[in-house]
C-alpha positions in Angstrom: -1.3 -24.0 2.4 -3.7 -26.3 2.8 -4.0 -29.1 -0.9 -7.1 -29.4 -3.0 -6.7 -32.4 -3.2 -8.9 -35.1 -4.1 -9.3 -38.0 -2.1 -9.1 -41.5 -3.7 -11.8 -43.3 -2.8 -12.0 -46.3 -5.6 -9.5 -48.7 -3.7 -8.6 -50.9 -6.8 -6.8 -47.7 -7.0 -3.3 -49.8 -5.6 0.0 -50.2 -6.7 1.3 -54.1 -7.0 5.6 -52.3 -7.2 8.1 -54.4 -6.4 10.5 -51.7 -4.9 11.1 -51.8 -1.6 13.5 -50.7 1.5 17.1 -50.7 -0.1 18.9 -54.0 1.6 21.5 -51.8 3.8 18.9 -49.8 5.7 17.9 -51.2 8.6 14.7 -50.2 9.8 16.2 -49.1 13.0 18.0 -46.9 10.7 15.5 -46.0 9.2 13.3 -45.1 12.0 15.8 -43.0 13.4 15.8 -41.0 10.5 12.2 -40.0 11.1 10.3 -38.8 13.7 6.5 -38.8 13.6 3.7 -36.8 14.6 3.2 -37.1 18.2 0.6 -38.6 19.6 -2.4 -37.1 21.6 -5.6 -37.4 23.9 -8.0 -37.2 21.5 -5.3 -40.4 19.7 -4.8 -42.3 22.5 -8.6 -41.8 23.0 -9.7 -43.8 19.4 -9.1 -47.6 19.6 -8.9 -49.8 16.7 -9.6 -53.8 17.9 -9.1 -56.8 15.8 -6.3 -58.2 13.8 -4.3 -56.5 11.5 -5.6 -56.3 8.2 -9.0 -57.1 8.7 -11.8 -53.8 9.4 -11.0 -52.7 13.0 -13.8 -52.3 15.3 -13.0 -48.6 15.9 -14.4 -46.3 19.0 -14.1 -42.3 19.2 -14.8 -40.1 21.8 -16.3 -37.7 19.4 -16.8 -35.1 19.2 -13.1 -34.9 19.1 -11.1 -31.0 18.9 -7.5 -31.2 17.8 -4.9 -27.7 16.5 -2.7 -30.4 15.1 -2.7 -33.9 13.9 -2.5 -36.2 16.4 -0.9 -40.2 15.7 -1.1 -43.5 17.8 0.1 -47.1 16.7 -2.9 -49.6 17.9 -0.4 -52.3 16.4 3.7 -51.8 16.0 4.4 -53.2 12.6 7.8 -55.2 12.7 8.2 -55.2 9.0 11.6 -53.9 7.8 10.0 -51.0 6.0 9.5 -47.3 6.9 7.0 -45.6 4.9 9.8 -42.5 4.3 8.9 -39.2 2.6 8.9 -39.6 -1.1 7.5 -43.2 -0.3 3.7 -45.0 -1.2 2.4 -46.6 1.6 0.1 -49.4 0.6 -2.9 -48.9 3.4 -6.0 -50.5 4.1 -7.9 -47.7 6.3 -10.9 -46.5 7.7 -12.2 -43.1 7.7 -14.1 -41.0 10.5 -16.2 -38.0 11.4 -14.4 -36.9 14.4 -17.5 -34.8 15.3 -19.9 -38.0 15.0 -18.1 -41.3 15.4 -19.5 -42.1 11.9 -17.3 -44.1 9.3 -16.8 -41.9 6.0 -15.5 -44.4 3.5 -13.4 -47.5 3.9 -11.0 -49.7 1.9 -12.6 -53.3 1.4 -10.0 -54.7 3.7 -8.9 -57.3 0.9 -6.0 -58.1 -1.8 -7.3 -55.8 -4.7 -8.5 -52.8 -1.8 -5.0 -51.7 -1.0 -5.0 -48.0 -1.3 -1.2 -46.5 -2.4 -0.9 -43.7 -0.1 1.8 -40.9 -1.6 3.6 -40.1 1.5 4.4 -36.4 0.6 2.3 -33.2 2.0 3.0 -31.9 -1.7 0.8 -34.8 -3.7 -1.4 -36.1 -0.3 -3.2 -34.3 2.7 -1.4 -33.2 5.4 -2.6 -35.1 8.2 -2.9 -38.1 6.7 0.5 -37.9 5.6 1.7 -37.0 9.0 -0.6 -40.5 10.7 1.4 -42.6 7.6 4.6 -41.5 7.7 7.9 -43.5 9.8 4.8 -46.0 10.3 6.7 -49.9 10.2 5.2 -52.3 7.8 2.6 -54.0 9.6 1.6 -51.1 12.5 -1.8 -50.4 12.4 -2.3 -46.3 13.4 -4.8 -44.1 14.5 -4.5 -40.3 13.1 -7.0 -37.6 14.8 -7.0 -34.7 12.3 -7.5 -31.3 12.5 -9.4 -29.5 9.0 -6.4 -27.0 8.5 -4.9 -30.5 8.1 -7.4 -32.4 5.8 -9.9 -31.2 3.1 -8.9 -28.4 1.5 -11.7 -28.7 -1.4 -15.4 -27.8 -0.3 -16.9 -30.5 -2.7 -14.9 -33.2 -1.0 -16.1 -32.4 2.3 -19.4 -31.8 1.3 -19.2 -36.1 -0.3 -17.8 -37.4 2.7 -20.3 -35.3 4.5 -17.9 -33.7 6.6 -18.2 -30.3 8.3 -15.4 -27.5 7.4 -14.6 -27.4 11.5 -15.4 -31.6 11.3 -12.3 -33.3 12.2 -11.2 -36.2 10.5 -10.8 -40.1 12.2 -7.9 -42.0 9.8 -7.5 -45.9 10.4 -4.4 -47.2 8.7 -3.1 -50.8 8.1 0.3 -50.0 6.8 0.4 -53.2 4.9 3.7 -52.8 2.7 5.9 -49.5 1.7 7.1 -48.6 -1.9 10.4 -47.6 -1.3 11.1 -43.2 -2.8 10.6 -43.2 -6.4 13.4 -41.4 -8.5 12.4 -37.5 -9.5 10.1 -38.0 -12.6 11.0 -36.6 -15.6 9.7 -33.0 -16.7 9.1 -34.2 -20.2 9.2 -37.5 -22.3 13.2 -37.4 -23.3 13.2 -40.4 -25.1 14.1 -41.1 -29.0 11.7 -39.7 -31.6 11.0 -42.7 -33.5 8.7 -42.4 -37.3 5.1 -41.5 -37.7 2.6 -43.9 -38.5 0.6 -44.1 -41.5 -3.2 -43.3 -41.1 -2.8 -42.3 -37.3 -4.1 -38.8 -35.8 0.0 -36.8 -36.2 1.2 -34.9 -32.8 3.5 -31.6 -32.9 5.0 -30.1 -29.7 5.6 -26.7 -28.3 9.1 -25.4 -26.2 7.6 -27.5 -23.4 6.9 -30.8 -24.5 2.8 -30.0 -24.8 1.7 -31.7 -27.0 -1.1 -30.6 -30.1 -2.6 -33.2 -31.7 -4.4 -33.3 -35.7 -7.0 -36.3 -36.6 -6.8 -37.4 -40.0 -9.9 -36.9 -41.7 -10.5 -40.6 -42.5 -12.5 -43.1 -40.4 -11.0 -43.9 -37.2 -9.4 -47.6 -37.1 -11.7 -50.3 -35.6 -9.0 -51.5 -33.0 -7.1 -50.4 -30.7 -3.7 -49.0 -31.9 -0.2 -47.6 -29.5 2.3 -46.3 -31.7 5.4 -45.1 -29.3 6.8 -41.6 -30.4 9.7 -41.2 -28.2 11.4 -44.3 -27.3 12.6 -43.9 -23.6 15.6 -45.7 -21.2 14.5 -45.9 -18.5 12.1 -48.3 -15.8 9.6 -51.0 -18.1 6.1 -49.9 -16.5 4.7 -53.2 -14.7 0.8 -54.2 -14.9 -1.1 -52.1 -12.1 2.0 -49.9 -11.7 1.8 -46.5 -10.3 3.0 -43.9 -12.9 4.0 -40.3 -13.1 2.6 -38.8 -16.9 1.7 -36.4 -18.9 -0.9 -36.2 -21.1 -3.4 -34.7 -23.6 -7.1 -36.7 -24.4 -9.3 -36.3 -27.6 -12.2 -37.3 -29.2 -12.0 -38.7 -32.2 -15.0 -37.5 -33.6 -15.0 -34.0 -32.7 -11.7 -32.7 -32.3 -12.6 -31.5 -29.0 -9.9 -31.6 -26.0 -11.6 -33.8 -23.0 -8.5 -34.1 -20.8 -5.2 -32.8 -19.8 -2.8 -32.4 -17.3 -0.4 -30.4 -19.0 -3.3 -27.2 -19.0 -3.7 -28.6 -15.5 0.4 -27.4 -14.7 1.6 -30.9 -13.5 1.7 -34.3 -14.1 -0.9 -36.8 -13.5 -0.2 -39.9 -10.7 -2.2 -42.9 -10.9 -2.3 -46.8 -10.8 -2.3 -48.6 -14.2 -5.5 -51.0 -13.1 -7.7 -48.1 -12.0 -7.9 -46.5 -15.9 -10.0 -47.6 -19.2 -8.4 -50.9 -20.7 -6.6 -49.5 -23.4 -4.9 -46.8 -21.8 -4.0 -49.2 -19.5 -3.0 -51.3 -22.6 -1.1 -48.8 -24.0 1.1 -48.4 -21.4 2.0 -51.5 -19.5 5.1 -52.7 -21.5 6.4 -49.0 -21.7 9.2 -47.4 -20.9 9.8 -44.7 -18.7 10.8 -41.4 -21.2 8.4 -42.7 -24.0 5.1 -41.1 -25.2 3.0 -42.8 -26.7 0.2 -42.9 -29.4 -3.2 -44.1 -28.6 -5.8 -44.7 -30.1 -8.7 -46.5 -28.3 -11.9 -47.6 -30.0 -15.4 -47.3 -28.0 -14.8 -50.6 -26.7 -11.2 -50.1 -25.6 -12.3 -46.9 -23.6 -15.5 -45.9 -21.9 -17.7 -48.9 -23.8 -21.2 -48.2 -25.0 -22.1 -45.5 -22.8 -19.6 -42.9 -23.1 -19.0 -40.7 -21.0 -21.6 -37.6 -20.2 -19.1 -35.9 -18.0 -16.5 -35.5 -21.0 -18.9 -35.1 -24.0 -17.6 -38.7 -25.2 -20.5 -40.5 -26.9 -20.5 -44.5 -26.4 -20.0 -44.1 -30.3 -16.4 -42.4 -30.0 -12.9 -42.8 -30.7 -10.9 -41.2 -28.0 -7.5 -40.4 -28.6 -3.7 -40.3 -25.5 -0.7 -38.9 -26.4 1.3 -39.6 -22.7 4.6 -38.8 -21.2 5.4 -41.0 -19.0 7.4 -39.5 -17.1 7.8 -42.1 -14.1 6.7 -44.8 -12.3 6.1 -44.8 -8.0 
């Protein structure tokens, strides 16, 4: 089954995680345990010239028509990190239509434009995972990906201008690889902390899903962050990838505007890509913690608000967040 996962193209989504391959594992040993997708006529016909880390000049023998992802290596990296399953590969990439050879999207190819791609077909597009998997850091890889292993979601295809029967061509420079993270917690498991007067109260159901009650008072004028459960896991550093469950509520209306619990699975994002107050509330906290954050407009969506979430420019918003993992 193809995953209906949005293909994020906001390339400041980037990771600056410190994890790397275990010190006692050589590249050869890791690579020997990793079987990459095979190359084929279509991927071998794609050229991607230019220095590693700079946007390549890509030529495609279009239209392409493959039944499964083909992967070729344009530049063989000599880094000591290998994109094993479960890792995060930090890449610059360019995406093309296999039907026309047209560029569909690309990162900025600078330090702030790295994209963290999970090497996990349960979390990301199967064909892109096949292209990245087993690559060493410093490699440039090319994937020609059939529709069955790319976008399950018509909206994503429409947004990029890809027809339902079009291949996509993915060219990525693997800058670094963060080793597979520890498994995420199912819910915050930290020690309960005293409630803070004047802030919303939180009750949990048997599964840990929060219900937020807003007090009948004016909201605070500055960012307020309270630790509801204190975890003892790793610390969330600046601009880290985190795995969280969360509920977002509008203080003014009492309406929930976003909730991972309702989707049945936690969310993964980079703390550098969320509104300022959410970022500030998460960074410095520990895995296993549950955090209550109250964001005035200046720490949330600003004077413009967020029309799609029914948040006005004067609305204060509230988050309850379970920090389940990093990476």
